[in-house]
N, C-alpha and C positions, 0 to 999 in steps of 0.2 A: 209306368204307362197306365192311363186311366182305362178301365175295362169298357168296352163298347156297350151301348144300350140296345136292348132288343124289345120287340113286341111280338110274342108268340103265345097262342092259346089264351089262357086266362091271366097270363102274367101282366102285371102293370108295367106301363112304360117307365123305363129308367131302372127297373129291377135287374139284378144279375141273373142270368139264366140258371135254371135248376141243374142242368147237366154239368155246370162248373163244380158242383158238389161243394159250394162255399156258402157260408152264411151270408145272408143279405146285408150289404153295407151301403149306406147312403153316400152320395158324392161328397158331402161336407165332411164326413168322417174320414173318407179316403184322403182328401186334400190335407186335413189336419195331421194325419199320421205321416203323410209324406214329408211335411215340413219338419216334423220331429226327427225323421230319419236323416234328412239332409243336415239338420243341426248337429246331430250326433256324429255323422261322418265328418263334417267340417271341424268340429271340436277335436275329433281324434287326429285328423291330419295336422291341425295347428299344433296339437300337443307333440306329435312326432317331429314336426319341423323345429319347434322350440327345443325339443330334447336334442335333436341333431345339432342345432346352433350352439348349445352350451356344452356339447361333448368336448370340443377342443379345450374348454376351460379346465377339464378334469384330466386331460392327457398330458403327460410329461413330454413335451416336444423336444426338450434337450436330450432326454434319454434316447428317444427314437432317432434324433439326428446323429447322436454318437454311434448308435448301432449301424445306421446306414453308412456313415463315414468309415467306421471300422471295417465293414464288409468291402467297401471300395478300396481302402488302403491295403487290406489283406490280398485282394485280387490283383491290384495294380502294382503293389510294392512301391507306392509313392505316397507322400504326405498329401492329405486332402483337407481343405478348410472350407468353411461356409460362414457367411456373415450371420444368418439367422435361418430358422426353420419355422414353418407354419403348417397346420393341418388343413386339408381341403375336404369338404363334405359334399356340397351340392354339385360340384363338377366331377364328382367321383372321389371316393374315400382314398386319401393318400397324403403324402407329405411333400412339401416343396422347399428345396434349399435355394436360398437367394445368394447371388454373387459368390459362387463357389469357385475354388481354384484347385487344380491338380498340379503339384510342384514338378519342376524339371529335374532331370538327372543332374547332379552337381557338376558332372564333367562337361555339360553343355551350357553352363551359365546359370543366371538367376531368373531369366524370363520364364513365366509360368508355361508349363507344357500345354495345359488346357485351362481356359477360364470361360465361364458362361454366366449369363444374366440370371437364369433360373434353371433348376433341375427338379423335375417333379417325378417322384417315385410312387407308384400305386401298388400296394401289397395285394396278394391273393386273398380273397375274402375267406375261403375255407381255412387257410392257414391261420388267419387272425382268430377264427372261432376256436381253433385248437391251441391258441396262445403262442403261435409262431409268427415270425415276420419273414415272409418270402416275397421277393419282388416280382410283381406281375408285369409291369411295364415301366419304362423310363422315357421321359420326354425332356429333351434338352432344348432350351430356347437361346438363340444367339450365341452359340459356342465360338470361341476363337482358339484354333489349334495351331501350334507352332511345331513343325517338323524340321529337324536339322540333321545334317550329315557332316561329320568332321573330315579333316584332311585324309584320315586313314580309311574312310569309307564306312564308318560305323554310324548308324542312325540312332537318334535319341529314343525312339520307341522300342528298340530292340531289348532294352532292359525292363520293359513292362512285364509284370508277373514273375520277375526274377529278382533274387537277392544279389545286388551288386556289391562291389568291393567297398563302396562308400557306405557309411552307416546312415541309413535313412530313418529318421525318427518316426515311429508309427504309434499313434495313440492307442492304448489298450482299450477294448470295449468295456462298457460298464458291466455287461454280463455276456459270457460266451454263448454262442448259439450253435445249434447242431449243423446249420447250413455252412458254418465256417469249417467244421470238421469234415464235411463231405467233400470228396474229390470231384464229384460231378456237380455241374451248375448249369443254369439256363435262365435266359431272360426272354419271356414270351414276346415282348414288343420293345423295340428301341427306335426312337425317332430323334432326328436333329433338324431344327428349323432355323433358317437364315444364318447359316454358319459361315465362318471365315477360315480359310486354310492358308497358312504362310509356310513356304518351303525355303529353307536356307541350305545351300550346298557350298561348303567351304572349298571343296575340291573341284568346283566347276571351272572350266577353262574360259567361260564367258565372262565378260566384264560385269554382267549382272549376276550377283550371287543369290539374290532373293526374289521369289515370285509370290504373288498374292492372288487368291481366288476368293470371290465373295458370292453371297446369295446361294449357298449350298443347302440343299434339302436332302436328307437321307432317311430311308425307312428300312428297318430290319425286322424280320418276323422269326420268332423262335430261335434266338441266338443261343447256341449250346456247344459244348465240347464233345457231344455224342452224335450229332446228326447235322446235316447241312441246313442252312437258313436261306431264305429268299431275301433279296435286297432290290431296292430301286433308288437311284440317285439322280439328281438333276442340278445343273449349274447354270445360272442365268448369265447370258452373254451381255457385254456392255452395249449401250445404245438405247434409243427410245422404243424400239419395237419389242423389247423384252422377250427375245428368243431363249430357248433352253436347250442345253445339251443333256441328253438322257441316256442312262445305262441301267440295265436290269439283268437279273440272273440269280445264280445261287453261289453261296460261298460257305465254307466250313466242311466238317466240324472245325470249331475254333481251337487252334493249338496254342495254349497259353505259353508254352515253353519256347515257341518259335513262331511269332506272328507272321513272318514272311512266307512261311510254308502253308498258310491257309489256302486250301484249294478254291479256285474261282472258275465259274463257267457262266458266261452271259453274253449280252450283245450291247453294243453302243450304236445309237442311231442319231443321225443328223438329218434334218429335213429342211432344205432351202435355208440353211443357216448362213448369214453374212460371213464371208471369209475374214473380214476385218475384225469381227467379234472373236474369231478363234485365236487371236494373238494372246489371249489369257492362258492358252495351253503352252505357250512358248516363252514369251517375255512380256507379260502384261504391263509392266511399268515403262516399257520403251516402245511407244507406238511408232516412232519415226523409222525404226528398223523393220517394221512390218507394214509395207505400203500397199499390200495387195487388197483387191476388192473383188466382189462377185458373190456367188451363192454355191454352197456345197451341200450335196445330199449323199449320205454315206450310211452303210450298215456293215459293222464289223463284228464277227464272232470271235470271242477270246476265251481261252481256257488254259489252265495250268496254275502256277503259283508264282509269287514274286521272290521266292528263294531259290528256285531251280530253273524252270523254263516257262515261258509264256508263248502260246501259239495264237496267231492272228490270221484270219482269212476274211476277205470281204470285197466290197466294191465301193467306188466313189465316182461321183459325177460333178463336174464343174460347169457352171453357167455364168457367162459374163466375166470370166477371169481376166483381170487387168491390174495395172499398177498405177498408183497415184503418187507422183513425185513432183517436187516443186518446179523442176526445169523440163519435164517432159510428160506428155500424156501418151500412154501406151494403147495399142488396140485391145479389143475385147475378144477373147477366144473361148471356145467351148470344147470340152474334152472330158475324158473319164479314164478309169483304170480298174484293173483287177489285180489282186495281190494275195499271196500266200507265203507267209514267212513266220519265223520263230526267233525268239531271243533267249540265249542261255545266260542266266545271270552270273553263274560262277565263272565262266570263261569270257564273259562280255562279248559273246559272238552272236551276230545276227545273220541268219541264213535266209536267203531269198530263194525259195523253191521256184517261184514264178511270179513275175510282175509284168504287166503290160500297160503301156501308156497309149491312149487312143486320142488322136487329134482329128480334126475334120477330114483330112486326106492323108494321114500318116499313122503308122503303128510302129512302136518301138518296144522290143522285148528285152527284159533284164533277168539274169540269173546270177547266182554266186553268193558270196559271203563278205561280211565286213566285221573285223574283230578289233575292238577298242584296246589300244595298248598305252593309254595315258596321253602322251603328247601327240601321238599319231595313231592311225588306224591301219591295220593290215587289210589289203584289198585282194579280192579274187572275183572279178566281175566280168561278165560278158554281155555286150550290147549288140543287138542285130536289128536291122530294118531293111526289108526288101521293098517297102513302099514308103518313100520319103518325099514329102512335099517341101519345096523351097519356101513357099509362103508360110506354111506352118512353122518352119524353123525360125524364120525372121520374126514372126509375131511372138513366138514363145521367148525368143531372145530379148525382144523389146520388153515383155512383161517382167523378165528376170533382170533387166537393167542394162542390156547392151544390144540394142537393136534400133530399128527405125521408129519414127514417131507415128502416131495414129494417122491412118489415111494412106499409107504406103502399101501397095499390093505387088506381089511377085508371082511369077510362073516358073515352072521348072520341076524336074524330077531327079531322083537320085537313089543311091543305096548307101548303107552304112554298116560297117562291121568293125568291132573294136573289142580287144581283150585287154583288161587292166589288171596288173598284179603289182606287187610291191607295197609301198605305204603311201599315205596321203601326202607326206612331205617329199617322198622320192618315188613317184609312181613309175612303173614300167608299162608302156603301152605298145600295142602292136595292132595295126589295122589299116584300113583304107576306106575312103569315101569318095564317090564320084558324083558330080552334079552336072547336068546337061540342060540345054534349052533354058538357060537362066536369064530372065528378063525382069526388070523392075519398072513399075508405073509410079512415078513420083508426081504428086500434085504440083502444078505450076510449070511442068516441062511438057512440051508438045511431043517430043520423041521419047521413046523408052530407053532406059539404061540397060544395055546388053552386055553380057559377059560371055567370053569364050569358054569352052569346056574347062571345068575346074576339078582338079584332083587333089585331095588332101591325104597326106601320109602321116601316120602316127608311129613314132619310134622312140623308145625310151620315155623321157618326160616331155618330149617335144612334139611339135606339129609343124609341118611345112607343106607348101603348095608348089605346083608348077607355076611358071610365069604365064600369066593370063592377061588378056586385054579387056579394059572397060571402055565402052564407047557410048556416046550420046549422039545419035545421028551420024552425020559426016563431019561435024565440026570439032568434036572432042575425042581424043584418043589418049588413053592412059595405059602405060605398061606397069603391071602390078605384080608383086609377090607378097605372100602372106606367111608368117611364122608365129610360133607361140611356144610357151613353156608352162607346164603345170607342176613344176617341182618347187624348189625353195623359193625361186623368184618367178612369180606367176605374171605372165604378160601376154599380150597379143600385139603384133607389130605388122605394119604395112610399109613397103617401099614403093613409092609412086614417082613416076617421071613422065614428062611430056616432051615430044619433039618440037611442037609448036605451041604458041600461047593458046590457052584454053579459057573458056568462059568461067568467071568466078561462080556464077549461078549453077553451072553444071557441076563444078567441083564440090560446092557445098552440098548439093543434092546427093551426089555419090557418097560423100563422107557420112551424111546423115542417114543414108540407107543402111549403113553398117554400124551405126551407133557412134561414129567418130565426129565430134563437133569442135568448134573453137572453144577456148576457155569461157567459162560462164560469163555472160554479159557482153562478149565481143562478137562482132559480125562484120562481114565485108560484103558490099553490094556493088554490082555493075563492074564493068571493066574486064580486063584479062589478067592472066597470071601464067608465067612460065616457071615450072618448078621441077626440082629434083630433090625430093624430101623423103625422109624416113620418119614414120610416126610409131611410137611405142607406148601403148597404154598399159600401165601397171595395175594389178589387182591385189586384193588382200587388205593389209593395214593401210595402204596408200593407193590412191587412184590417179597418180600424176600422169600427165601427158608429156612424154619426152620426144623432142624433135631434133632432127639433124638435116643438114642440106641447105638449100637456098631456094629463093623464089623472088621473082621480079614482078611487081605490081604496076599496072598502068591504068589510069583513069578509073580509080575505085572510090567508093565511099566506105569509110571505116567508122564503125560505131564502137565506143568503149563505154563501160558502165558508169564511168565518172562524169560523162558529158551527155547532155540531152540532145545535142545536135551532132550530125556526122561530120567527120573530117574528110574533105575532098582531097584524095591523094592523086596528084598528077603523075608522080613517079616515085618509086621507092624500091630499093634493093634490100631484101631481107636475107639474113644469114642466121640459121638456127643452130643452137648448141645446147643440148639438154633441155632445161626448162627456161631458157632465155632466148631472146631474139634481138639482133642488132639491125638497125636500119641506117643505111647510108644513102647518099644521093637523093635526099628527101626534098620534095617540093610539094607543098600542100596548101589548102585554103580552109580556114575555119571561121565561119560566120563573117565572111568578108575580109578576114586578115590573111595575108599571104605569109607563109613561113617556109624556111628552108634550113637545112643543116643535117644533124645526125641525132640518133637516140638509141638507147639500149634498155630493154625491159627484161629483168631477171626474176625468176620464180613467179609463175603465173598466180599461184594461190596467195602468196604474200609478196606482191610485186615491189621491186626496187627499180626506180626509173632514173636514168642518167641521160642528159641531153646537152647539146649545144645548138641553140636555135637563134635565128635572126628573123624578126617580124617587122613588116612595114608599118602596120598600125594595129592598135588593140584598144578596145573599149572595155575597161575592167568591170564596169557595172553590167554590161551585156554578157561578159564572160562569166561573172558570178552567177547570173541568172541561168547560165547553161549547165552549171554544176549540179549533179544529183546529190543532195545532202543526205538522204536516208536509204535509198534503195536503187539498184540498177534495173529499171523496168524496161530499158531499151536494149535488151539482149536479143539474140537471134531467135525471135518468137517462132519463126517457121520451123526451127529445129527443136525448140523446147516446148511448144504449145503456148498460145497467147490469147489474144482477144479479137479473134476474127481474122479476115484476110489481111496479110501483111505484104504490102507491095514492094518494100525495099529489100526484103531478105533474099530474093532471087531475081533473075532477069525478068521473069513473069511474076504472077501472083503465087504466093506460097500458102500452103494449107496450114491452118491452125485451128485448134479445138475451140469453138465458141462457148461451150458449156463449162469449161474449166479454166478460168483465168490463171495466169502465172502466179505462183506464191511469192511471198516476200523474200527478198535477197538482202544479204548483209550490206552494210554501208560500204560503198566502193572506196571511200577515202580512209576508212578505218585502219586498214593495214598497208596503205600505200606509203612507200618511202622514196624520197627524192634525194639523191646524193651527188655531190661534185658536178653540179650543172650550172650552165650559164645561159643568159638570154640577153639579146640586144633588141631594142624596140625603137624605131625611128620616131613614131608618133604614138603617144599613150594618153588616153583619156580616162578619167575617173570622176564621174558626175560632172561637175563644172571645172575640174582641174584639167589643164592642158599641159602636157609634158612632152619634151622632144629629146632625142638622142639618149634614151635611158639604157643603162647597162646594170647588170646585177648578177651576183652569184646566188644560187638558189639551193636550199635544202629543206626537207620536210620529213617529219616523223611524228607519229601519234597525232596526226591532223594539226600539227603546228608547223606552219609555213614560215621560213626565215629567208629574208632578202638581205644578203650581206654585200658590203661594198656597193651600195646603191647610189648611183650617180645619174644625174639628169639635168636638163636645162628647163627653166620655167620662168615666165614673165620677165624676160631679159636678164635673169640671174642664173646662178648655178646652185646645185644641191649635192651634198655628199653625206653619207651616213648609212643607217641600216633600219630595217623594219621587220616586224613579225606579225603574223595573222593566226590567231588561235581559232580553229573552226570546230571546236568540240561542243560549244553551246548552241542555243537557238539563234543567238546573235553573235557574229564574229567579234573577237576581241583583238584590238590593235595595239601595238607598241612601236613608237617611233624614236629614233635617235638621229636627229637631223641637224645639218648646218646649211643655212641658206645664205648666199652672198649676193649683194647688189640686185635684189629683187625690186621690180617696179611695184611699189605698194598700191598705187591706184589701180593698176591693171589687175593685180592679184585680188584685191578686196572687191573690186567691181565684178569680177568673174565669179567669185566663190562666196560672197556674203551680200548682205543688203546694204553695206556701207559703200555706196556708189558715189564716185566723184567727191569724196569728202577729204581724203588724205592723199597727198602727193609726196613723192620723194623716193629715196633709195633705201631699201630695208635689208638688214642682215640679221639672222637669227641663229642661235645655238640652243637647242632645246631637247629635253627628254620627256616624252608624253606617252600616255596610254589611254585607251578608251574603247567603247563598244558602239555598235550601231551600223547602219548602212546609209551611205550618202554623207556629204560633207557636213550639213547642218546637224544631222543626227549624231555624227561622231563628235563634233565640237561641243555639243551639249553635255557629253559624258566624259570629256577629256579631264585628265588629272596629270599633274607634273609641273615642270618649271623650266626656266632657261634664262638667257640673256638676249637683249634686243639693242640694236643700234640703228639709228635713223638719221640720215643726212640730207641736206639740201632739199628740204621739203616744205610743205605748206598744208595747213588745215583750213578748209574753206567755210566751215560752219560757224566760226566765231573769230573775232579779233581780240586776242588776249590783251594786247597793249592798250587797246581802246577801253576795255573793261577796267584795267588798272588805272588809267587816267581818270575815268569817271568816278571810280570808288575813292581814288586819292585826290580828287579835285585838282587834277593837273590841267589848268586852264590853257587852251590854245594848243594842246598836244594833238598831233595827227600822225598815224603810222605811215600813211601814204599807200597802204596796201589793203586789198580785200582779204580778210582772213588773217591767219597767224603764220608768219614766216618762221621756219625752223632751220637754224644753221646746223644744229646737232642735237640728237636726243639719245640718251643711253639709260638703260634700266635693267634690273634683275626682276623677274616676275615669277609668280606661281599661278597655276590654274586649278581651281576646285569649284565644283558645282556650277559650272557655267560662268565663272567670273575670273578675270585676270587681275590679280592684285600685285602691288609693288610697295616696298618700304622706302625705296629711294629711286626717284626718277629725276634726272637732271636734263634740263633743256636750255639751250642758248638760242636767243633771238638777236636780231641786230641791235635792239635797244635794252635788253634785259637778260638776266640769268634767272631761270625758273627752277625751283625744286618742288617736288610733289610726292605725296604718298596717298594711296587709296586704291580704288578698284574700278574696273571697267567690265560691264556685263555684256554677254553676247546678245542680250535683249536691248542693247544700245544705252543702257542706264550707266551713269558715271557718278562717282562720289570721290572727290580729291580734295585734300588740304594742300594749298599752294602758297609758296612764299616767293614773291617777285622782287628781285633785287635790282634797283636802278642806280647807275653810276652817279657819283656826286656831281661831276661837271655837267651831266645831262639834266639833273634835277634843278640846278640853279637857274635855268632859263625860264622857270615858271614861277609866277607870283605866289600862289598858294603853296606850291612845293617848297619855295624858299622858307616860308613860315614853318612848314613841316620839318624841314631840315633844322632850322633854329630850335624848334620845339624838341626834335629828336636829340639834340645835344643835351637836353635836360630830362628827356623822358624816354621813349621806347621805339622810335621809328628809324633809328640810325644804327648800323652795325659797327664793328670795330674798324672796318676799312673806310668808314665815312659814307657808305652807300645807303640810300633809302631802301627799306625793306617793307613791302606791303603784304600782309597776310590775307589770303583769299580762300574762299570755299566754292568749288565748282560742283554742282549737282544737276540732276535732270537727265535729259536725253542728249546724246552726243551731237545730234543734228542741230539742236538749239539749246545749249546748256544755260543754266542760270548761275550768275556770279554774285557774291556778297563778301563783305569783310568777314574775316573769321574772328568773331567776337571773343571766343575763348582765348585765342592767342593774344589779342590786344589787351584783354583784362589781365592775363598772366604777365605780360611785359610791364604794364602799368603797376601792377602789384610789386613786381621786383624793383621798379624805379622808386616807388614810395618807400620800400624797405631800405633802399640804399641811401637816398637823399632826404627822406622825410616828406610828408605831404605838403608842407607849406611851399617849398620850392617848386614842386611839381604843379601845384594849383596855380601859382603865379604864372608859370609858363603856359598853362592851358588857357588862362584868362586872356593873355596877349593874342592867342590865336583867334578868339571869338569876340574881339572888340568890334563894334559896329563899323561897317564899311559902306560907303556910298556906291551908287551904281557905277560911278566912274571907276572906282577901284576894281570892282568885279569885272568891268569890261575892258580894262587897260590891256589885259593879255590878248585882246582881240583887235587892238589897234584903234580904238575909239579916241578922238581928239577932245581936249578940254573945251575948245570953242563950240563944238557941237553940243556939249553938255550944258554950257552957260546959257545957250539960247532957249533952254526949256523954261517954261513958266514956273515962277516961284511957288505958285499954288498947286502945281501938278505933283502928285505923290508918286514916288518911284514904285514900280511893280514889286509885289511881294516875291521874295526869292525863296524858293524851296531849299531847305537845308540839304546838304549832301549826306550820304550815309556815314561818311567819316565824321561830319559835324554832329550828327545825331548820336553816334556812338560815344564821341568824346564828351558831349554835353551830359549824356547819361552818366558817364563815369565821374564827371566833375560834380554833378549834383549829389551823387552818393558820397563823394569825398567831403563836400561841404557839410552834409548832415553828420558824417562821422566826426568832423572837426568840432562842430558845435557841441556834440555830446562829450567830447574829450576835454574842452576848455573848462567847464565847471568843476570837473574832477581835479584838474591841475590846480585851480584856485583854492579848492578846499585843501589840497595837499600842501600848498604853500603856507596857508594859515596854520 
């Protein structure tokens, strides 16, 4: 600091006062000296920093690492390894071990007992000055700890600091230290950050053997074997809000010989912690088994040790306690409790000195003990309540999984006294509970559900009630008895009967109020039911609903998960046996289709359906649209929670939670089995297909629907065969084995394809096909397979095949006398691939010719056929040019062995107006064969005779023109040029090539003769 300037007496301004007793110094000298001082200090600090920076270069980190590892191994009696070590200076003098591992007891496998990203040990400074290495603090970053208990109940950490029977290799330290020789030890500070704890219990009776806890932070101060240490630990709960469970207190002194007997004394505090986050304390890897929600505030004081006894005393408060399940939304309740208990580890005995459950209008007291005996537990408990609210009981039952849906309210009071002894597998109960003024308000019902006084008696492992009546106004009366058992077979059962038909809506509301509903996805709406039914709900490993008795439905709507629309049941008589229901006297309507008959549904969870049904009409495309392919969303939403008010679940409107839509449900067809069933349908429609009098046997398994012995009438013909539908993919896959007889081809093709009014006749088919898609056109594009075809007494209207033959063969004067092509008979074997129907041999007979063809026909109407038309000899002689062809064929290629003319053609283009031409390849091949057989000279002479010049009269003679008419023409008038026919052009081309070939061969022959 620069000294202030004064002006006093005779002193000059800027001089230092005399009373400072300092020599006079000018401002310039002061600034200069200050700069030198700063420079000296900076240089000194830089030198110190540089010295500290190079200190690690002169320290043997390997030696220090070995000393630390040796101390850890000696204390833990486990092998310890580390990847590397480094010296820390600026963050505090110490050594850091990276990627260190503490080995496991060989009895528990090879997984490391502890592994961590880094371990930093800071020695005590004074001990370093004395040449000793004493640990002052240890900081562990991201440790992973594996705790395990074997089937005999021994933990893997019990052997820590003990020499086990197994030989554990321990590395000898480079130099022994006095700290190793001392029996007393202490660590002033120990901290773990972002730790993970995995606990594996081989002896656990739960299906989940291993649990895992993450984000653990632990702080220990003054860890010693001589005095207690303070601790604080926190565990982060799952979720975005990052809440923590915290515990703090004292533990120790640390007993290295028996870690389980380390004394503990502390408190665990929760403050508005989400209950869903607490699943990490129970089964963190199985969220579905912990559906509860709400907030918990708790404070528990604990003391004792984990080797002998632990004492717990505290309070807990629940706010918004509810359960979130896929098929039901429970109400939210508020409550709390006080507890004082202890657990004896040696005897596995939990003693409940006092426990009190407080609900809004109820109090329940519990005292006694529970002793774990392995497969079961020994019980000695007493429960009492002088103030019991029916509404509290129903809401708590709903949260625990067996009660009414959210929105149901109840009134009524009661008392409860129960003594439980015996074991959990075979309990002995004694007690009584009385409920009075019991009424239920169910949303959607105008009247209340009223119960007569109800008494429950507990005796042995069972529970029973008096016969009581449940009523809804004056219209519904049900006589009911209740029973249950909590022994080996745990169940709750109801026997319900009615004197008169009751409303289905009333019945569903009553069942829902006590947690009894139809199988998942099923519901019944409207109408009445007369019933005498026993219902038994099993608990434990299975939750089946077992039914017995009978019920008669009238004017109901039934919804099943496999269908989007309801089935209108006019009448149905139901008989229940176990997990199956049989229906007789059935009359119903589904989407406009009337059906009657019988059916049986066995095993509600994995249903097997057997039926015999007669249906008046059915649209398969519409029925396919009604099937739910992925999930059954049309379940009884009023009973399970849904998407707003659901008008069809009850007679009136049914309450459903708007905030929580129903969760996904498994594919309803995934486990449906249909066996030994039959169906008859008077009129059946599939897209454009119209079928009548259809009958079939039906089977289904693994979503593969099979129609066996499938018979029906279609387009004036009949069908027999079988079909299958694979519903596993996104698009159904079809397989057909069909025989069609005497089908009207024009009617069939006009209805189902774009080939309208093109092909007439009677069609018969025998085919095996497979394909995918929806709709006829989509299916046919993907068809593969083959079969045989027979077509009789038909006609093709788009072309006249004989006219094309006459034109290409220059058959002058020929006329078929018909529009189109008349077909006496057509037979072919065919294959279908990639949307084309191909054949190697098609035989067709017309009144004037026999046709053979090979080629393909596309579903896009494109055709490509090689055709040979065979004309009888006597028919061909009637025509001038044809006679020349026949004469020529005797020497060349147009006549077969029977003496009939054969014309090779090629048909291409669109079937509606195809193009015809001579098949040049066939003609050339035949001519080549003729040349090779008789030589070119003879063949050329025959061809020349065909193409000698002819007058107009010759060409017109076939048309009846007289010579007199021809002679009247003027001599100077030139005849019109005649366009050569395709046959003439083809033969002239072949003749020209043959002449050129002959000219080239003659010089060679003359040279050879010379």
